[in-house]
C-alpha positions in Angstrom: 58.9 -21.8 1.2 59.3 -18.4 -0.4 59.2 -16.6 -3.8 60.1 -13.1 -4.8 57.5 -10.6 -5.7 56.8 -9.7 -9.4 56.8 -6.1 -10.5 55.4 -4.5 -13.6 58.7 -4.2 -15.4 59.8 -7.8 -15.0 60.2 -9.6 -18.3 58.4 -12.9 -18.9 58.5 -15.5 -21.6 58.1 -19.2 -22.2 61.1 -20.9 -20.8 63.8 -21.8 -21.6 64.0 -20.5 -25.1 60.6 -19.0 -25.8 58.9 -21.8 -27.8 55.3 -23.0 -27.4 53.2 -25.3 -29.6 50.7 -23.4 -31.8 48.9 -24.0 -35.1 50.6 -22.9 -38.4 50.2 -23.7 -42.0 52.5 -26.5 -43.2 52.0 -27.4 -46.9 48.7 -25.5 -46.8 47.4 -27.7 -43.9 46.9 -26.6 -40.3 49.5 -28.3 -38.0 50.8 -27.6 -34.5 54.4 -26.6 -34.7 57.0 -24.9 -32.4 56.2 -21.2 -32.3 58.5 -18.5 -31.0 57.0 -16.1 -28.4 58.9 -13.0 -27.8 59.7 -11.8 -24.2 57.5 -9.0 -22.9 57.2 -7.0 -19.6 54.5 -8.0 -17.3 52.9 -4.6 -17.9 52.7 -5.2 -21.6 50.8 -2.1 -23.0 48.6 -4.0 -25.4 47.3 -6.3 -22.6 46.3 -3.6 -20.2 42.7 -4.8 -20.0 43.8 -8.1 -18.3 46.4 -6.6 -16.0 46.2 -6.9 -12.2 48.6 -4.4 -10.6 48.8 -2.6 -7.2 49.6 0.9 -8.5 50.1 2.4 -5.0 52.4 -0.3 -3.7 55.8 -0.2 -5.3 59.1 -2.1 -5.3 62.0 -0.8 -7.4 59.6 2.1 -8.3 57.3 -0.4 -10.0 53.8 -1.6 -9.1 53.6 -5.1 -7.6 51.8 -7.8 -9.6 48.7 -9.4 -8.2 47.6 -13.0 -8.7 45.6 -13.6 -11.9 47.6 -10.9 -13.8 47.7 -11.7 -17.5 50.3 -10.1 -19.7 47.6 -10.2 -22.3 47.0 -9.8 -26.0 49.5 -8.6 -28.6 52.4 -10.9 -27.7 54.4 -11.6 -30.9 54.2 -15.2 -32.2 56.4 -16.5 -35.0 55.5 -19.9 -36.3 57.7 -22.3 -38.2 56.9 -21.5 -41.0 55.2 -18.1 -40.4 51.5 -18.1 -41.4 48.3 -16.0 -41.0 47.7 -18.0 -37.8 50.5 -16.0 -36.1 48.3 -12.9 -36.1 45.4 -14.9 -34.5 47.8 -16.2 -31.8 49.0 -12.7 -31.1 45.4 -11.3 -30.9 44.4 -14.0 -28.3 47.8 -14.4 -26.5 48.1 -14.7 -22.8 50.8 -15.2 -20.2 49.1 -15.6 -16.8 50.3 -15.4 -13.1 48.6 -18.5 -11.8 50.2 -18.9 -8.3 49.2 -16.7 -5.4 50.7 -15.9 -2.1 47.3 -15.7 -0.5 48.5 -14.4 2.9 50.3 -11.4 1.4 48.0 -8.8 -0.2 48.6 -5.6 -2.1 45.6 -3.4 -2.8 43.4 -6.0 -1.3 44.4 -8.8 -3.6 46.9 -11.7 -3.2 50.3 -11.1 -4.7 51.3 -13.2 -7.6 54.4 -15.5 -8.0 55.9 -16.4 -11.3 59.5 -17.7 -10.9 59.7 -21.4 -11.9 63.4 -22.1 -11.3 63.5 -21.5 -7.5 62.1 -23.5 -4.6 59.1 -23.7 -4.7 58.6 -23.5 -8.4 55.7 -21.2 -9.4 55.5 -21.1 -13.2 53.3 -18.8 -15.2 50.8 -20.2 -17.7 51.5 -19.6 -21.4 49.1 -19.8 -24.2 49.6 -23.0 -26.3 47.8 -25.6 -28.2 46.1 -28.0 -27.6 46.2 -26.6 -24.0 47.9 -23.8 -22.1 51.2 -24.9 -20.5 52.9 -24.0 -17.2 56.2 -23.2 -18.8 56.4 -19.4 -18.7 58.1 -17.2 -16.0 59.9 -14.0 -15.1 63.3 -15.4 -14.2 64.9 -12.0 -13.5 62.4 -11.4 -10.7 64.9 -13.3 -8.5 66.7 -10.0 -8.3 63.8 -8.4 -6.5 64.4 -8.1 -2.8 60.9 -8.6 -1.5 60.2 -12.2 -0.4 56.7 -13.6 0.0 55.6 -16.8 1.5 54.1 -19.5 -0.7 52.7 -22.3 1.4 51.7 -25.9 0.5 48.0 -24.9 0.1 48.9 -22.1 -2.3 51.1 -24.5 -4.4 48.4 -27.1 -4.5 45.8 -24.6 -5.6 48.1 -23.2 -8.2 48.7 -26.6 -9.7 45.0 -27.4 -9.5 44.3 -24.3 -11.5 46.8 -25.4 -14.1 45.2 -28.8 -14.4 41.7 -27.5 -14.6 42.6 -24.9 -17.3 44.3 -27.6 -19.4 41.4 -30.0 -19.0 38.9 -27.4 -20.2 41.1 -26.5 -23.2 41.4 -30.2 -24.2 37.7 -30.7 -23.8 37.0 -27.7 -26.1 39.7 -28.5 -28.7 37.6 -28.1 -31.8 36.6 -24.6 -30.6 40.2 -23.5 -29.9 41.4 -24.9 -33.3 38.9 -22.7 -35.1 39.1 -19.5 -33.1 42.8 -19.4 -32.1 44.9 -20.7 -29.2 42.9 -21.7 -26.1 41.1 -18.4 -25.7 37.5 -19.7 -25.1 38.9 -22.3 -22.8 41.1 -19.9 -20.9 38.2 -17.5 -20.4 35.9 -20.2 -19.1 38.6 -21.6 -16.9 39.4 -18.2 -15.4 35.8 -17.7 -14.5 35.5 -21.1 -12.9 38.7 -20.7 -10.9 37.7 -17.3 -9.7 34.3 -18.6 -8.6 35.9 -21.6 -6.8 38.6 -19.4 -5.1 41.4 -21.7 -6.3 43.7 -18.8 -7.0 42.9 -16.7 -4.0 42.4 -18.8 -0.9 44.9 -20.3 1.5 44.1 -21.4 5.0 46.8 -20.1 7.4 48.7 -22.7 9.3 50.2 -22.4 12.8 53.5 -20.6 12.6 53.1 -19.3 9.0 54.4 -15.9 8.3 55.1 -13.6 5.3 58.4 -11.7 5.1 58.0 -8.3 3.4 61.0 -5.9 3.2 62.0 -2.8 1.3 58.6 -1.9 0.0 57.8 1.7 -1.0 54.3 2.6 -0.1 52.7 5.6 -1.8 50.7 8.3 0.2 47.3 7.0 1.2 48.5 3.4 1.5 49.7 1.5 4.5 51.4 -1.7 5.5 49.2 -3.5 8.0 50.5 -6.6 9.8 48.3 -8.7 12.1 50.4 -10.4 14.7 49.9 -14.2 15.1 47.0 -14.9 17.2 44.4 -17.7 17.7 41.4 -17.5 15.5 38.2 -19.5 15.3 38.7 -23.3 14.9 38.7 -24.7 11.4 39.2 -28.2 10.1 42.9 -28.8 9.3 44.2 -31.0 6.4 44.1 -34.0 8.6 40.6 -33.4 9.8 41.4 -32.1 13.3 39.7 -28.9 14.5 42.4 -26.7 15.9 43.0 -23.0 16.3 44.3 -21.4 13.2 47.1 -19.0 13.6 48.9 -16.9 11.0 50.5 -13.6 10.1 48.4 -11.8 7.5 50.1 -8.9 5.7 48.2 -6.5 3.5 50.0 -4.0 1.3 47.6 -1.3 0.2 44.9 0.9 1.6 44.6 0.4 5.3 41.6 -1.9 6.1 38.7 -0.4 7.9 39.1 -0.8 11.7 42.8 -1.4 11.5 43.7 1.7 13.4 
């Protein structure tokens, strides 16, 4: 199962037509209504504080996007009808790369996946109320020519991250309704997911591999591929302890001892 890499210039939005549920004022009363979110590049300038890019590993002359990348704040929201809540939604906006190809790394971090309309689907998470939704994506990334593997474990962990984040948002509903769309819940969920490793860990399976082609590597970086070889025994999904094999590919500074 494979996805295409994401690069900084890829455009992402809630699919298919850019609508998410957010609070607006309807007859002077707060109400969740369809809200338009405008498309934005993954390297949206206003959200630079939450970006995760590999600046020295390029495809189409653009940095690759790592897992956990968030387009960030400043995304334009237009409620129906428009209201002062739109400014709050923009100030706390997010559009997150939730799925990770854990065996393919750039700059020491797993590469992100965010195309929901190919097999396997890997949607991005969009800010929404009462909980963030896995409905965003960068559909034109299908034109990128670098393919990355996305195994069953990575898919399960990505969907687990989506469920956990939504559960936290629903549990803190009163907080998010006062302070804006899902920001406290999203912050807490991200911290929990990072601590648990849900977004960054995938156990290699026998015969797994990652296909990486047409990558431009800047001076000082290297592509390091470890050929399949037996490693220490680990429990597999069915409980057996068998040698774990895999092809680990890192795009970025050459790891110590790789020479």
